[in-house]
KEMINU-150975 format. One record per residue (C-alpha): x, y, z; residue in one letter. Coordinates in steps of 0.2 Angstrom, whole numbers, padded with zeros to 4 digits, always signed. Each point is the difference from the previous one (the first is absolute). Layout:
N
XYZA/...
***
This chain:
537
+0000+0000+0000M/+0014+0012+0004S/+0009-0004-0016N/-0016+0004-0010Q/-0001+0017+0009K/+0018+0004-0004S/-0003-0005-0018E/-0015+0012+0000E/+0011+0014+0007V/+0013-0003-0013K/-0013+0001-0014E/-0006+0017+0006K/+0007+0015-0009K/+0000+0019+0004A/-0013+0010-0009F/+0013+0008-0011G/+0006-0017-0006D/-0017-0005-0004V/-0004+0016-0010L/+0017-0002-0009K/-0005-0018-0005D/-0017+0005-0005A/+0006+0014-0011L/+0013-0012-0008K/-0013-0012-0004E/-0011+0014-0007L/+0014+0005-0012K/+0003-0018-0006E/-0019-0003-0002T/-0002+0016-0009F/+0014-0003-0012I/-0006-0018-0004A/-0017+0008-0004F/+0007+0013-0011I/+0008-0014-0010K/-0017-0009-0001A/-0005-0008-0017P/-0008+0011-0014K/-0016-0010+0002A/-0002+0007+0018L/+0002+0018-0007W/-0014-0005-0012G/-0011-0002+0015V/+0007+0015+0010N/+0000+0014-0013V/-0018-0003-0005P/-0004-0001+0018Y/+0006+0018+0003V/-0011+0007-0015L/-0015-0010+0006E/+0002+0006+0018G/+0000+0018-0007L/-0016-0003-0010V/-0009-0010+0013Y/+0003+0011+0015F/-0002+0015-0011G/-0017-0005-0005I/-0005-0004+0018L/+0006+0017+0006T/-0012+0009-0012I/-0014-0013-0003L/-0010+0007+0015G/+0001+0018-0006K/-0004-0005-0018Y/-0015-0011+0006A/-0006+0015+0011S/+0003+0015-0011E/-0001-0007-0017N/-0012-0015+0001V/-0010+0008+0013G/-0001-0013+0013L/-0001+0003+0019L/+0015-0003+0011D/-0008-0015+0007S/-0003-0007-0017Q/+0018+0004-0006S/+0007-0010+0015S/-0011-0015-0006L/+0009+0002-0017I/+0016-0001+0009Y/-0005-0015+0009S/-0006-0010-0015L/+0016+0005-0010V/+0013-0004+0014T/-0010-0014+0007G/-0003-0007-0017G/+0018+0000-0004I/+0004-0011+0015T/-0015-0011-0003F/+0006-0004-0018F/+0017-0003+0007M/-0008-0014+0010L/-0010-0006-0015V/+0013+0001-0013L/+0016-0002+0010G/+0000-0019-0004G/-0001+0004-0019Y/+0016+0010+0001S/+0009-0015+0005D/-0007-0010-0015K/+0003+0014-0012L/+0017+0005+0006G/+0008+0017+0005V/+0002+0006-0018R/-0017-0004-0007S/-0009+0006+0016S/+0009+0017+0000L/-0004+0003-0019K/-0018-0004+0002I/-0002+0011+0015A/+0008+0015-0008F/-0011-0001-0015I/-0015+0000+0011A/+0007+0015+0009F/+0003+0010-0016V/-0018-0004-0006V/-0008+0003+0017G/+0009+0017+0002R/-0005+0006-0017V/-0018-0002+0005F/+0002+0009+0016I/+0008+0015-0010A/-0014-0001-0013L/-0013+0002+0014S/+0006+0018+0003G/+0004+0003-0019T/-0016-0004-0008M/-0015+0012+0004S/-0010-0012+0011L/-0013+0003+0012E/+0007-0002+0018N/-0008-0006+0017G/-0003-0017+0008L/-0005-0013-0013W/+0004+0012-0014S/+0010-0004-0017P/+0015+0008+0008M/-0002-0010+0015F/-0001-0016-0009F/+0015+0004-0012M/+0011+0004+0014M/-0005-0016+0010N/+0002-0011-0015F/+0018+0006-0002G/+0003-0002+0019L/-0006-0018-0001I/+0012-0004-0014L/+0014+0007+0010M/-0006-0010+0015V/+0000-0017-0009V/+0017+0004-0007G/+0007+0001+0017Y/-0006-0017+0004G/+0014-0007-0011L/+0012+0015+0002Y/+0005+0000+0019Q/+0001-0019+0003P/+0010-0002-0016A/+0012+0015+0005A/+0004-0008+0017Y/+0002-0017-0008A/+0012+0008-0012G/+0010+0006+0015V/+0001-0017+0007K/+0004-0007-0017R/+0015+0011-0003Y/+0008+0002+0017T/+0010-0012+0011T/-0003-0001+0019P/+0014+0012+0002K/-0008+0014-0010T/-0018-0005+0003A/-0003+0012+0015A/+0007+0014-0010M/-0010-0005-0015G/-0016+0001+0009Y/+0004+0016+0009A/+0006+0008-0017A/-0016-0004-0010I/-0010+0007+0015Y/+0011+0015+0000G/-0001+0002-0019F/-0018+0000+0000M/+0000+0014+0013N/+0013+0010-0010L/-0012+0001-0014G/-0014+0005+0011A/+0010+0015+0007F/+0003+0006-0018F/-0018-0001-0004S/-0003+0014+0012G/+0011+0012-0010F/-0008-0005-0017I/-0017+0003+0007S/+0003+0016+0009S/+0009+0008-0014F/-0009-0006-0015S/-0018+0002+0007R/+0000+0019-0001P/+0007-0001-0018I/-0015-0010-0005F/-0014+0010+0009E/-0006+0009-0015D/+0001-0015-0012T/-0008-0012+0013F/-0011+0010+0012P/-0003+0002+0014P/+0017-0006+0007N/+0011-0007-0014G/-0001-0018+0008L/-0005-0008-0017T/+0017+0006-0007G/+0009-0008+0014V/-0009-0016-0004F/+0006+0001-0018W/+0018+0002+0006I/-0002-0016+0011Y/-0006-0009-0016V/+0016+0004-0009G/+0011-0005+0015I/-0009-0017+0001T/+0003-0003-0018A/+0018+0004+0003L/+0000-0013+0015A/-0007-0013-0012L/+0014+0002-0013F/+0013+0000+0014A/-0006-0016+0006S/+0000-0008-0017M/+0017+0006-0004F/+0009-0004+0017L/-0009-0016+0004L/+0002-0012-0016T/+0002-0018-0001K/+0019+0002-0001K/+0001+0011+0015S/-0011-0012+0010D/+0011-0015-0005A/+0016+0010+0004D/-0007+0005+0017A/-0005-0017+0005R/+0017-0007-0005K/+0009+0014+0010K/-0011-0004+0015V/+0004-0018-0001K/+0019+0003-0001E/-0001+0012+0015Q/-0010-0012+0011M/+0012-0015-0005Q/+0015+0011+0006K/-0009+0003+0017E/-0004-0019+0001D/-0019+0003-0001L/-0013-0010-0009Q/-0007+0007-0016F/-0019-0003-0001D/-0002+0002-0019G/-0015+0008-0008D/-0017+0000+0008D/-0010+0001-0015Y/+0011-0011-0011D/+0001-0014+0012D/-0011-0015-0005E/+0002-0008+0017S/-0012+0014+0007I/-0018-0007+0000V/-0013+0013-0004R/-0016-0005+0009E/-0016+0001-0010K/-0015+0005+0011V/-0018+0002-0004D/-0004+0018+0004S/-0018+0001-0007R/-0008+0001+0017L/+0013+0013+0005L/-0004+0011-0015I/-0019-0001+0005V/+0003+0006+0018W/+0012+0013-0007G/-0013+0007-0012V/-0013+0000+0013L/+0011+0009+0012A/+0004+0014-0012V/-0018+0001-0006T/-0007+0003+0018F/+0014+0012+0004F/-0003+0011-0016V/-0019+0000+0005L/+0004+0005+0018S/-0002+0017+0006D/+0018+0003-0002F/-0001+0001-0019I/-0018+0000-0008L/-0012-0001+0015S/-0014-0009-0010V/-0017+0001+0006S/-0001-0019+0004A/+0013+0002+0013N/-0004+0000+0019F/+0008+0012+0011I/-0003-0005+0018I/+0002+0015+0012D/+0004-0006+0018L/+0004+0017+0007G/+0018+0003+0001L/+0003-0015-0012L/-0007-0001-0018T/+0000-0016-0009I/+0001-0001-0019D/-0008-0017-0005F/+0008-0002-0017F/+0017+0005+0007F/-0002-0014+0014V/-0005-0012-0014V/+0015+0004-0010S/+0012-0003+0015I/-0009-0017+0002F/+0004-0005-0018F/+0018+0007+0002M/+0002-0012+0015A/-0006-0014-0011L/+0013+0005-0014V/+0014-0001+0013V/-0006-0016+0007Y/-0002-0008-0017E/+0016+0006-0007Y/+0010-0007+0015L/-0009-0016+0001R/+0006-0006-0016K/+0018+0007+0002R/+0008-0010+0014P/+0018+0008-0004K/-0007+0018+0000H/+0010+0011+0012P/-0016+0006+0009F/-0001-0018+0007R/+0016+0005+0011D/-0007+0009+0015P/+0016+0009+0004R/+0003+0006-0018F/-0018+0006+0000T/+0001+0009+0017F/+0017+0008-0005F/-0007+0008-0016I/-0017+0005+0007F/+0007+0008+0016I/+0009+0013-0011L/-0016+0007-0007I/-0002+0014+0014P/+0018+0007-0003V/-0003-0002-0019Q/-0014+0012+0001T/+0013+0014+0001L/+0006-0005-0018F/-0018+0002-0006A/-0002+0017+0008H/+0015+0006-0010N/-0012+0002-0015W/-0017-0002+0009L/+0003+0014+0013T/+0016+0009-0002L/-0003+0009-0017P/-0016+0007+0007Y/+0008+0004+0017Y/+0014+0010-0008L/-0011+0008-0013D/-0013+0006+0012R/+0008+0001+0018A/+0015+0010-0006F/-0010+0011-0012A/+0009+0015-0006G/+0017-0007+0004S/+0014-0008-0010L/-0005-0017+0006V/-0018+0002-0008S/+0007+0008-0016E/+0012-0015-0003Y/-0010-0013+0009F/+0005-0014-0013E/+0018+0003+0005I/-0003-0001+0019F/-0011-0015-0002S/+0014-0009-0008N/+0014+0004+0011L/-0002-0017+0008N/+0005-0009-0016P/+0017+0009-0003I/+0005-0003+0018L/-0005-0019-0003I/+0012+0000-0015F/+0015+0005+0010F/-0005-0008+0017L/-0006-0018-0006A/+0016-0006-0007P/+0010+0007+0014I/-0011-0007+0014V/-0001-0017-0010A/+0019-0001-0001G/+0002+0005+0019L/-0013-0013+0005T/+0003-0014-0012A/+0004-0012+0013K/-0013+0006+0013A/-0014-0011+0006N/-0015+0004-0011V/-0013-0001+0013Y/+0009+0012+0011R/+0002+0012-0014M/-0019-0001-0003M/-0003+0005+0018I/+0012+0014+0000Y/-0004+0006-0018G/-0019+0001+0003T/+0002+0009+0017M/+0012+0013-0008V/-0013+0002-0014M/-0015+0002+0011A/+0005+0011+0014L/+0004+0016-0010P/-0018+0001-0005T/-0004+0008+0017F/+0012+0015-0005L/-0014+0005-0012L/-0013+0001+0014T/+0007+0017+0005I/-0007+0008-0016G/+0007+0005-0017P/+0018+0004+0002N/+0013-0001-0013M/+0014-0005+0011I/-0010-0014+0009L/-0006-0006-0017L/+0017-0002-0007L/+0006-0009+0016L/-0015-0011-0001Y/+0004-0005-0018I/+0018-0003+0004L/-0003-0011+0015L/-0014-0009-0008M/+0011-0004-0015T/+0014-0007+0011I/-0012-0012+0007G/-0007-0005-0017E/+0018-0003-0006S/+0003-0011+0015M/-0014-0012-0003W/-0008+0001-0017Q/+0014-0007-0011P/+0004-0013+0012R/-0018-0006+0000F/+0000-0001-0019L/+0016-0010+0000Q/-0006-0012+0014W/-0016-0004-0011I/+0010-0003-0015A/+0013-0011+0009E/-0013-0011+0010V/-0010-0003-0016A/+0002-0018-0007P/+0008-0003-0017K/-0011+0006-0014G/-0012+0009+0012M/+0009+0017+0002T/-0013+0010-0010G/-0014-0008+0010L/+0008+0003+0017Y/+0004+0018-0005M/-0018+0002-0005G/-0007-0008+0016V/+0012+0010+0010G/-0008+0016-0007Q/-0018-0005+0004F/+0000+0009+0017P/+0006+0015-0010W/-0015-0002-0011F/-0011+0001+0016L/+0009+0015+0007T/-0002+0010-0016K/-0019-0004-0001V/-0004+0002+0018V/+0010+0016+0002T/-0008+0008-0016G/-0017-0003+0008F/+0003+0010+0016Y/+0014+0013-0006S/-0013+0009-0011G/-0011+0003+0015W/+0015+0006+0011F/+0005+0012-0014I/-0018+0007-0002M/-0001+0002+0019N/+0018+0005+0006Y/+0007+0008-0016V/-0015+0006-0009P/+0001+0010-0017L/-0003+0019+0000D/+0004+0001+0019T/+0014+0010+0009L/+0014-0010+0007P/-0003+0007+0017E/-0018-0007+0000D/+0006-0018-0004M/+0003-0013+0013N/+0015-0010-0009T/+0008-0004+0017G/-0014-0012+0005M/+0000-0008-0017M/+0019-0004+0001W/-0002-0006+0018F/-0013-0013-0005I/+0011-0005-0015Y/+0015-0002+0013G/-0011-0011+0011L/-0004-0011-0014I/+0018-0002-0006A/+0008-0004+0017I/-0011-0016+0000I/+0013-0009-0011S/+0016+0001+0011P/-0010-0004+0015I/-0008-0015-0008G/+0017-0006-0006L/+0007+0002+0018I/-0014-0009+0008L/+0001-0015-0013A/+0019-0001+0000K/+0002-0016+0011K/-0013-0009-0011W/+0007+0007-0017M/+0018-0004+0003V/-0003-0018+0003K/-0005-0003-0018G/+0007+0015-0008F/+0008-0004-0017K/+0016+0010-0003E/+0014-0002-0013K/+0017+0008+0002H/
***
């Protein structure tokens, strides 16, 4: 026992030595990543451009829906929910198909869907169409958004599968952090494109020039498509796999081969007819509920403080049947693992802060800081988080590459959630910037490691499926947050109201209480989770 203690003492290092070793490893990992194969850059370069367009659209979509299409703030937030939630839903549905199609084909199909969809979004403001709820302008915009949403069902699982395919265990952590950072780099530049081009197009595309910004995004998406096709060819793919194989052999690691080319992988054929029936009924009753159409046949039961929407309750019932039927016939599905399921669902509360970056923050900056620089350039301030992520994610990943994943999840979610309470004091530029900085540090600590963990625990040939399933709680987060954020905006940050008459502090206090549930839940479940926690180093 004394010998063991003396060995532990010898293994302990001073903080300076630990930091020195971490920085050395960061340098070596970064150099290895820079020398990554051309095929990996075929994933990363388009990801920068797509991050720019995607977050650029999210930043101005609410303003466009309210001022151009003529929707209420609460209706605009529902559009956000259907778009962002729909993306994650289709990642869940189409993630397995990206495994079958392969990285190259999946990315090509996705970018084509993006280009066509964004053309329709831009056309909705270009053509002289009647606006308002259920108007031709409304339908054209949403048709374009739906195409974009479906494209994302293939895009993100394929992109992360590409990182796994073109990296080694040594460069994997940096690879996942980099692709996450590249997306955010693009998001940051979208603020500048929108802020400076919007006034130029105001006369051509009244009332605010946002349609002109959408056309710029169409061009950038087309550029991303060409970049993907040029950099990610059959030859570059084969060269990358050869390079990865050689590097892993040098490190005495087993090379797994190709997921979607391996004939040993058995693709299960499942009868999904009943699943489709339950799914159609769930969507039908949801659309007929008071949230969307409010048809006359619906029953609204008023219980005083509680109002029950009968059609909405029925839609939830059929959705539960969808989940049951889906898992019943898929014994190897990741949701059959209780620890995996808990781990991804407990992150929902802190993930609401991601959703508020486009559901709440643009409105908050535009209205609560009215008359200031923050309001005038709200797109730039809304996207400070992405540029910080670009620099911080790779650095944090390098410094914590060998850190315990579960411990990093606790620390990261805690650091991300706590700064929300800084905004309870009221609109203040210094506190706003401090909130964004601290929240971003927390995000950098846990989000890339979470994505890496999902990709690594996925069985061979199921990376796309696991990436899609791992994003399912993100789907719920986007949908649920969109339902209540519009109400909060209308009541705490209302349009045409002086900033001093707003109660933004209470709004952020409630949001902070929601976010803090995640780290608390991870701490309380630590003993149970660590027993069966899968982790690769």
